[in-house]
C-alpha positions as CSV (number, residue, x, y, z in Angstrom):
1,M,0.0,0.0,0.0
2,C,2.8,2.4,0.9
3,Y,4.5,1.8,-2.5
4,I,1.3,2.7,-4.3
5,L,0.9,5.9,-2.3
6,C,4.6,6.8,-2.9
7,F,4.2,6.1,-6.7
8,V,1.0,8.3,-6.8
9,A,2.9,11.1,-5.0
10,I,5.9,10.8,-7.3
11,S,3.7,10.7,-10.4
12,A,1.8,13.8,-9.2
13,N,5.0,15.7,-8.6
14,F,6.4,14.7,-12.0
15,S,3.3,15.9,-13.9
16,R,3.4,19.1,-11.8
17,F,7.0,19.7,-12.8
18,K,6.3,18.9,-16.4
19,S,3.4,21.3,-16.4
20,T,5.6,24.0,-14.7
21,G,8.2,23.6,-17.4
22,K,5.5,24.0,-20.1
23,S,4.3,27.1,-18.3
24,L,7.8,28.6,-18.2
25,K,8.2,28.0,-21.9
26,E,4.8,29.7,-22.6
27,A,5.6,32.7,-20.4
28,L,9.0,33.1,-22.0
29,L,7.6,33.0,-25.6
30,C,4.7,35.4,-24.7
31,A,7.2,37.9,-23.1
32,Q,9.5,37.5,-26.1
33,S,6.6,38.2,-28.6
34,E,5.8,41.4,-26.6
35,D,9.5,42.5,-26.3
36,R,9.5,42.0,-22.5
37,L,12.5,39.8,-22.1
38,T,16.0,40.7,-21.0
39,V,18.7,38.1,-21.6
40,G,22.1,38.1,-20.1
41,V,23.6,38.5,-16.6
42,Y,24.9,42.0,-17.1
43,E,21.8,43.2,-19.0
44,S,19.5,41.7,-16.3
45,A,21.6,43.3,-13.5
46,K,21.2,46.7,-15.2
47,I,17.4,46.4,-15.5
48,M,17.2,45.3,-11.8
49,T,19.2,48.4,-10.8
50,D,17.6,50.9,-13.2
51,D,14.0,49.8,-13.2
52,L,13.3,47.3,-10.4
53,D,9.5,47.7,-10.5
54,S,9.3,46.5,-14.1
55,V,10.8,43.1,-13.2
56,S,8.2,40.3,-12.8
57,F,10.2,37.0,-13.0
58,C,13.8,35.8,-13.1
59,V,15.2,32.6,-14.7
60,L,18.8,31.5,-13.9
61,A,20.3,28.9,-16.2
62,M,23.3,26.7,-15.3
63,D,25.5,24.8,-17.6
64,G,28.9,23.1,-17.4
65,E,30.6,26.6,-17.4
66,F,28.8,27.5,-14.2
67,Q,30.9,25.2,-12.0
68,C,34.1,26.7,-13.2
69,D,33.1,30.4,-13.4
70,I,33.4,32.0,-9.9
71,A,32.3,35.4,-11.3
72,L,29.1,33.8,-12.7
73,Q,28.5,32.1,-9.3
74,I,28.9,35.5,-7.5
75,H,26.5,37.1,-10.0
76,F,23.9,34.4,-9.4
77,T,24.2,34.8,-5.7
78,L,23.7,38.6,-6.0
79,I,20.8,38.2,-8.4
80,Q,19.1,35.7,-6.1
81,S,19.5,37.9,-3.1
82,F,18.1,40.9,-5.0
83,C,15.1,38.8,-6.1
84,F,14.5,37.6,-2.6
85,D,14.7,41.1,-1.1
86,N,12.3,42.5,-3.7
87,D,9.8,39.7,-3.9
88,I,10.6,38.7,-7.5
89,S,9.9,35.1,-8.3
90,I,12.9,33.2,-9.4
91,V,13.6,29.7,-10.8
92,R,16.6,27.8,-12.0
93,V,16.9,25.6,-15.1
94,S,19.8,23.2,-15.7
95,D,19.9,23.4,-19.5
96,M,21.1,26.8,-20.6
97,Q,21.3,25.7,-24.2
98,R,17.6,24.8,-24.2
99,L,16.8,28.1,-22.6
100,A,18.8,29.9,-25.3
101,E,17.0,28.0,-28.0
102,I,13.6,29.2,-26.6
103,V,14.5,32.9,-26.1
104,G,17.2,33.3,-28.8
105,D,17.0,34.8,-32.2
106,K,16.7,32.1,-34.9
107,V,19.5,33.9,-36.9
108,E,22.0,34.7,-34.2
109,P,22.7,32.2,-31.3
110,L,22.8,33.7,-27.8
111,E,26.1,33.7,-26.0
112,D,24.8,34.4,-22.5
113,A,21.4,33.1,-21.5
114,H,22.5,32.5,-17.9
115,C,19.9,35.0,-16.7
116,V,16.6,35.9,-18.3
117,L,14.2,38.4,-16.9
118,I,10.5,38.8,-17.8
119,T,9.4,42.4,-17.3
120,N,5.9,43.8,-16.8
121,P,4.1,45.4,-19.7
122,A,4.3,49.2,-19.9
123,D,0.6,49.7,-19.5
124,G,0.2,47.2,-16.6
125,S,-3.1,45.9,-17.9
126,W,-2.1,42.4,-18.7
127,E,-2.1,39.0,-17.0
128,D,-0.4,36.0,-18.4
129,P,-1.9,32.7,-17.1
130,A,1.4,30.9,-17.6
131,L,3.3,33.5,-15.5
132,Q,0.6,33.3,-12.8
133,K,1.1,29.6,-12.6
134,L,4.9,30.2,-12.2
135,H,4.4,32.7,-9.4
136,L,2.1,30.2,-7.6
137,F,4.7,27.5,-8.1
138,C,7.4,29.7,-6.6
139,E,5.3,30.7,-3.7
140,E,4.5,27.0,-2.9
141,S,8.2,26.2,-3.2
142,R,9.2,28.9,-0.8
143,S,6.7,27.6,1.7
144,L,8.6,24.3,1.5
145,N,12.0,26.1,1.9
146,D,12.9,25.6,-1.7
147,W,13.9,29.2,-2.4
148,V,15.1,28.7,-5.9
149,P,13.2,25.8,-7.4
150,E,14.5,24.0,-10.4
151,I,12.3,23.6,-13.5
152,S,12.9,21.3,-16.4
153,L,12.2,22.9,-19.8
154,P,10.2,20.8,-22.2
155,E,12.0,19.3,-25.2
156,R,11.3,20.7,-28.6
């Protein structure tokens, strides 16, 4: 009986994570189509410094380079702290290449998709259901002491 309950719980979490990954992809594509994405560590830090109120959501992407790049690790720590201090939802993905494929230009590949910000629309009159799901996911994760939850992006 315990095995069945554990399997059901694991299955529910797997489908929740899969759904969350799909929501992240949808939110990124929607923001991209409305020119509300900022891609790159330095570009994101500049937006957070210059126009903090415009930032709605932050995605940090790790890759093999992350483990060897102390400066990138420091930037991630500072961005995470900034997000926590300013109630900005934040998630981590482990596949920077996949994130770059989603948010990148089809003509020119992205060199730095380690950090992606979704900003609010200028008029403030919009709600994205996918982004709302992500905010709820982050809120639930924080209540479980998972401050920077990891999301798996869906395959192509």
